[in-house]
C-alpha positions as CSV (number, residue, x, y, z in Angstrom):
1,M,103.8,110.3,90.2
2,L,106.5,109.2,92.7
3,A,108.8,108.4,89.8
4,K,108.6,112.0,88.8
5,L,109.3,113.2,92.3
6,V,112.3,110.9,92.8
7,D,113.7,112.0,89.4
8,Q,113.2,115.7,90.3
9,V,114.7,115.5,93.8
10,T,117.6,113.3,92.6
11,K,118.6,115.8,89.9
12,A,118.4,118.7,92.3
13,I,120.5,117.0,95.1
14,R,123.1,115.7,92.6
15,H,123.4,119.3,91.2
16,Y,124.0,120.6,94.7
17,E,126.6,117.9,95.4
18,R,128.5,118.4,92.1
19,H,128.8,122.2,92.7
20,G,129.4,122.1,96.4
21,I,126.2,124.0,97.1
22,H,124.6,124.0,100.5
23,P,121.0,125.2,99.9
24,T,119.2,127.3,102.4
25,E,116.0,126.2,104.1
26,R,114.0,128.3,101.6
27,E,115.8,126.8,98.6
28,T,115.3,123.3,100.1
29,I,111.6,124.0,100.5
30,D,111.2,125.3,96.9
31,K,113.3,122.6,95.1
32,L,112.6,119.6,97.3
33,V,109.8,119.8,99.8
34,L,107.1,121.4,97.6
35,P,107.5,118.7,95.0
36,F,107.0,116.1,97.8
37,I,103.9,117.9,99.0
38,E,102.5,117.9,95.5
39,H,103.5,114.4,94.2
40,A,103.6,112.3,97.4
41,L,100.9,113.9,99.5
42,G,98.7,114.9,96.6
43,A,98.2,118.5,97.9
44,D,98.3,121.5,95.6
45,F,100.8,123.9,97.4
46,R,99.5,126.7,95.3
47,D,96.0,126.4,96.8
48,P,95.9,128.0,100.3
49,A,92.8,125.9,101.1
50,A,94.9,122.7,100.7
51,V,98.3,123.9,101.9
52,T,98.9,126.6,104.5
53,A,102.4,128.1,104.6
54,E,103.6,129.6,107.8
55,F,100.7,128.1,109.7
56,D,99.9,129.7,113.1
57,A,100.6,127.4,116.0
58,D,100.5,129.7,119.0
59,I,101.7,127.8,122.2
60,G,100.3,129.1,125.5
61,R,101.6,132.6,126.1
62,S,104.1,132.3,123.2
63,K,102.5,134.0,120.2
64,G,103.7,134.1,116.7
65,E,104.8,130.4,116.6
66,K,104.5,129.2,113.0
67,V,104.8,125.8,111.3
68,D,106.4,125.8,107.9
69,Y,103.4,124.0,106.3
70,A,100.0,122.6,107.3
71,I,98.3,120.1,105.0
72,N,94.5,120.7,105.2
73,R,91.5,118.5,104.6
74,H,87.9,119.8,104.7
75,G,89.3,123.1,106.0
76,E,91.2,121.6,108.9
77,P,94.9,120.9,109.3
78,V,95.7,117.2,109.3
79,I,99.5,117.1,108.9
80,L,102.1,119.6,110.0
81,I,105.4,119.8,108.2
82,E,108.6,121.3,109.7
83,C,111.4,121.9,107.2
84,K,115.2,122.2,107.6
85,A,117.9,122.9,105.1
86,L,119.2,119.9,103.1
87,G,121.8,118.0,105.1
88,T,120.7,119.2,108.5
89,P,120.8,116.3,111.0
90,L,117.2,115.6,112.1
91,E,117.7,113.5,115.1
92,D,117.2,116.3,117.7
93,K,115.0,118.6,115.6
94,A,111.6,117.1,116.4
95,V,111.1,119.1,119.6
96,Q,109.6,122.1,117.8
97,L,107.1,119.8,115.9
98,Q,106.2,118.2,119.3
99,R,105.3,121.6,120.7
100,Y,103.1,122.5,117.8
101,I,101.2,119.2,117.9
102,G,100.7,119.6,121.6
103,A,99.1,123.0,121.0
104,L,96.7,121.7,118.3
105,P,94.5,118.9,119.8
106,K,92.9,118.1,116.4
107,V,96.3,117.4,114.7
108,S,98.1,114.2,115.4
109,L,100.5,113.7,112.4
110,G,103.7,115.6,111.8
111,I,106.6,115.4,109.3
112,L,110.1,116.6,109.8
113,T,112.3,116.8,106.7
114,D,115.5,118.2,105.1
115,G,114.0,117.7,101.6
116,R,115.6,114.2,101.2
117,H,114.9,112.4,104.5
118,Y,111.3,112.5,105.8
119,R,110.4,111.4,109.3
120,F,106.8,110.8,110.1
121,Y,105.5,111.2,113.7
122,A,102.2,110.6,115.4
123,D,100.8,110.5,119.0
124,L,100.7,106.7,119.1
125,D,101.9,106.4,122.7
126,E,99.8,109.1,124.3
127,P,97.0,111.3,122.8
128,N,98.1,114.8,121.7
129,I,101.7,114.2,122.7
130,L,103.9,113.5,119.7
131,D,106.1,110.4,120.1
132,K,109.8,111.1,120.5
133,E,110.6,108.6,117.7
134,P,109.2,108.6,114.2
135,F,107.1,105.6,113.1
136,L,108.3,105.9,109.5
137,H,111.5,107.0,107.7
138,V,111.5,107.7,103.9
139,D,114.6,108.6,101.9
140,V,113.5,110.0,98.5
141,L,116.9,108.9,97.0
142,D,116.2,105.3,98.2
143,M,112.5,105.0,97.4
144,T,111.7,101.3,97.9
145,L,108.4,99.7,96.9
146,E,107.6,99.3,100.5
147,A,108.1,103.1,101.1
148,E,105.9,103.9,98.1
149,E,103.1,101.7,99.5
150,R,103.4,103.4,102.9
151,L,103.4,106.9,101.4
152,E,100.1,106.1,99.6
153,L,98.4,106.2,103.0
154,F,99.3,109.9,103.3
155,H,97.9,110.9,99.9
156,L,95.0,113.4,100.3
157,D,92.8,111.4,98.0
158,R,92.6,108.6,100.6
159,L,94.1,110.0,103.8
160,D,92.6,108.4,106.9
161,V,94.3,109.4,110.2
162,I,93.0,106.3,112.0
163,E,94.3,104.0,109.3
164,I,97.7,105.7,109.3
165,K,98.0,105.4,113.1
166,T,97.0,101.8,113.0
167,A,99.6,101.1,110.4
168,G,102.1,103.3,112.2
169,Q,101.7,101.3,115.4
170,Q,102.2,98.1,113.5
171,W,105.4,99.4,111.8
172,K,106.7,100.8,115.1
173,T,106.1,97.5,116.9
174,V,107.8,95.5,114.2
175,V,110.9,97.7,114.2
176,A,111.1,97.3,118.0
177,L,110.8,93.5,117.7
178,V,113.5,93.5,115.0
179,R,115.8,95.4,117.3
180,A,115.1,93.0,120.1
181,L,115.8,90.0,117.9
182,E,119.0,91.6,116.7
183,S,120.1,92.2,120.2
184,E,119.3,88.6,121.2
185,W,120.9,87.3,118.1
186,N,124.2,89.1,118.8
187,E,124.3,88.7,122.6
188,P,121.7,86.2,123.8
189,S,120.2,87.1,127.2
190,K,119.8,84.6,130.0
191,E,116.0,84.4,129.3
192,Y,116.6,83.8,125.6
193,V,119.2,81.1,126.2
194,A,117.0,79.4,128.9
195,H,114.0,79.4,126.5
196,F,115.8,77.1,124.0
197,A,118.1,75.3,126.4
198,K,115.9,74.1,129.2
199,P,113.8,71.7,127.1
200,L,117.0,70.1,125.9
201,H,119.1,70.1,129.0
202,R,118.6,67.6,131.9
203,G,119.8,68.6,135.3
204,L,120.7,71.9,136.9
205,F,121.0,74.8,134.6
206,T,124.1,76.4,135.9
207,D,126.0,79.4,134.7
208,S,128.6,77.2,133.0
209,I,125.9,75.3,131.2
210,R,124.3,78.6,130.2
211,R,127.6,79.8,128.7
212,Q,127.9,76.5,126.8
213,Y,124.4,77.1,125.3
214,V,125.3,80.6,124.3
215,S,128.0,79.2,122.1
216,Y,125.6,76.5,120.8
217,L,123.0,79.1,120.0
218,K,125.4,81.4,118.1
219,E,126.4,78.4,116.0
220,A,122.8,77.4,115.5
221,H,122.0,80.9,114.3
222,S,124.7,80.8,111.7
223,L,123.7,77.3,110.5
224,F,120.0,78.4,110.3
225,L,120.9,81.4,108.1
226,D,123.2,79.2,105.9
227,N,120.4,76.6,105.4
228,R,117.8,79.3,104.5
229,T,120.3,80.9,102.0
230,R,121.0,77.6,100.3
231,S,117.3,76.5,100.1
232,G,116.1,80.0,99.1
233,D,113.3,79.5,101.6
234,D,111.1,82.4,102.6
235,M,107.5,83.0,103.5
236,G,105.2,82.3,100.6
237,S,107.8,80.4,98.5
238,K,105.9,77.1,98.9
239,S,103.2,78.4,96.5
240,K,105.6,79.4,93.7
241,G,104.4,78.2,90.4
242,R,100.8,77.5,91.4
243,I,98.0,79.1,89.5
244,I,95.3,81.1,91.3
245,G,92.1,79.1,91.5
246,D,94.0,75.8,90.7
247,N,95.8,73.6,93.1
248,T,97.9,72.0,90.4
249,S,100.9,73.5,88.5
250,Q,99.2,73.3,85.1
251,K,99.1,76.4,83.0
252,P,95.8,77.7,81.7
253,N,94.6,76.8,78.2
254,G,95.8,80.0,76.5
255,T,94.2,83.4,76.2
256,P,90.4,83.6,76.6
257,Q,88.4,84.5,73.5
258,G,86.8,87.9,73.2
259,D,87.7,91.4,74.5
260,W,89.7,90.3,77.5
261,C,92.7,92.2,78.8
262,R,95.6,91.0,80.9
263,L,95.6,92.4,84.4
264,S,99.3,92.9,84.2
265,E,98.8,95.4,81.4
266,M,95.9,97.4,82.9
267,E,95.7,101.0,84.0
268,P,92.6,102.4,85.7
269,H,91.6,104.8,82.9
270,Q,91.4,102.0,80.3
271,L,88.2,100.4,81.5
272,T,85.9,99.7,84.4
273,P,86.0,95.9,84.8
274,Q,82.8,93.9,84.8
275,L,84.2,90.4,84.7
276,L,87.3,88.8,86.1
277,Q,88.7,85.5,84.9
278,F,91.1,83.5,86.9
279,A,93.9,81.3,85.4
280,N,91.8,78.1,85.7
281,G,89.1,79.6,83.6
282,S,86.6,80.4,86.4
283,T,85.1,83.9,86.3
284,K,83.8,86.4,88.8
285,V,81.4,89.3,88.2
286,V,82.8,92.6,89.5
287,D,81.7,96.2,89.3
288,S,85.0,98.2,89.9
289,W,88.7,97.9,90.4
290,R,88.0,97.7,94.1
291,G,85.7,94.7,93.4
292,C,88.4,93.1,91.3
293,F,91.1,93.5,94.0
294,E,88.6,92.2,96.6
295,A,87.8,89.1,94.5
296,I,91.5,88.3,94.0
297,V,92.3,88.6,97.7
298,L,89.4,86.5,98.7
299,K,90.3,83.8,96.1
300,L,93.9,83.7,97.4
301,D,92.6,83.6,101.0
302,S,90.4,80.6,100.2
303,E,93.5,78.8,98.9
304,G,95.2,79.3,102.3
305,H,97.8,82.0,101.5
306,F,97.1,84.2,104.5
307,Q,97.6,82.8,108.0
308,V,98.9,84.7,111.1
309,G,102.6,84.2,111.2
310,N,102.8,83.1,107.6
311,I,101.8,86.1,105.5
312,P,104.1,86.6,102.4
313,K,106.7,89.1,103.6
314,D,105.8,91.6,100.8
315,L,102.2,91.9,102.1
316,R,102.6,92.2,105.8
317,Q,102.0,96.0,105.9
318,F,98.5,95.7,104.6
319,I,97.3,92.2,105.5
320,Y,97.3,92.0,109.3
321,V,95.4,91.3,112.5
322,P,92.9,94.2,113.0
323,D,93.2,96.5,116.0
324,P,89.8,97.0,117.5
325,N,90.8,100.4,118.8
326,F,91.4,101.7,115.2
327,P,88.8,100.2,112.9
328,L,89.3,100.8,109.2
329,K,86.7,102.7,107.1
330,R,86.3,99.8,104.7
331,S,88.0,96.4,104.9
332,I,87.4,92.8,104.1
333,Q,87.7,90.0,106.7
334,L,90.0,87.1,105.8
335,S,90.6,83.8,107.4
336,D,92.5,83.4,110.7
337,G,91.2,86.7,112.0
338,L,93.1,88.8,109.4
339,E,91.8,91.8,107.4
340,T,92.9,94.0,104.6
341,N,92.0,97.6,103.8
342,I,90.0,98.2,100.6
343,Y,89.5,102.0,101.1
344,L,91.7,102.5,97.9
345,N,91.4,104.4,94.7
346,S,91.4,102.5,91.4
347,N,95.1,102.9,90.7
348,N,96.1,101.5,94.1
349,C,93.6,98.6,93.7
350,I,95.3,97.6,90.5
351,K,98.8,98.0,92.0
352,R,97.9,95.9,95.1
353,A,96.1,93.3,93.0
354,K,99.3,92.7,91.0
355,R,101.5,92.8,94.1
356,V,99.4,90.3,96.1
357,L,99.4,87.9,93.1
358,R,103.2,88.1,92.7
359,A,103.8,87.7,96.4
360,C,101.7,84.5,96.4
361,G,103.6,83.1,93.4
362,Y,101.2,84.0,90.6
363,D,101.6,85.9,87.4
364,P,99.2,88.8,86.9
365,A,99.4,88.1,83.1
366,D,97.4,84.9,83.8
367,I,94.5,87.0,85.1
368,Y,92.1,88.7,82.7
369,V,89.4,91.4,82.9
370,K,86.8,92.9,80.6
């Protein structure tokens, strides 16, 4: 469904660019935002029970305040959407959304958009006060696999506010850490230099010695990157070529006999799996695509693929250390104190099963179901 959204939005924006058109806010909503609401959020904008246009958000004595759209679930708003015309800078436009959220204690998620760029906000720092910075940015014209995975959390079929806020806190923290690392990488602070230098240096750690180590660190940074580039090293690469359920690099003995189907070719409507066969020939009884995904994750976990600090980089947004303040509706516990969410529909279970296999170095075509 997101492929259809991306295609539709791309065509509309390219049309505007070719003809020098600057669409109004209303045109932006009709051509760009409503398709996003339908395809990405899974909400029927034609159904007033699912999507409320011009939602009342009266603030104190100020009456008549309206949000462009409210996405509803079970008759209550769960996400507010504030829209601007395509191309409008969004950096300073979240104040209005912050006021609305502050006036509606039951709503803690907001989206600010110009039809192409989507900024997702929540009250992660303080309850009922929307954060100044978004925890997620999505550019529909640059829809990465990671962005698709994150957008799945907002689909009405599986939307869980607690899960979104847990993930949002993680994403926000990781971004902050990346910025801190970039800052230290470019201009190492005294504390950063001392952390690496003091175990190596004997004697007084003077300013002149510190300046020397700043130079050494920058050279070490460059050498470290060069070495990683040459070796192709990244998290999870050590397991490339291994077969799930088998600690050797041997391939399985051909396709199993009978009505087996390759996991790589499966769609949820084709069958309900009852049996899962790993590449080494071992089997596992399952009763659903969720059970299939769970069995694959547990098998990989038993082989040591998931440890804190060494999770394959393509999986870190949904295999993580749990936050006790935001328990998931349904999850499985993995080794090393990790967990993963399994509150997923069949389509997402298949997608994640394939993704987790590839990230750990395995081919989904080597796994069979029937």
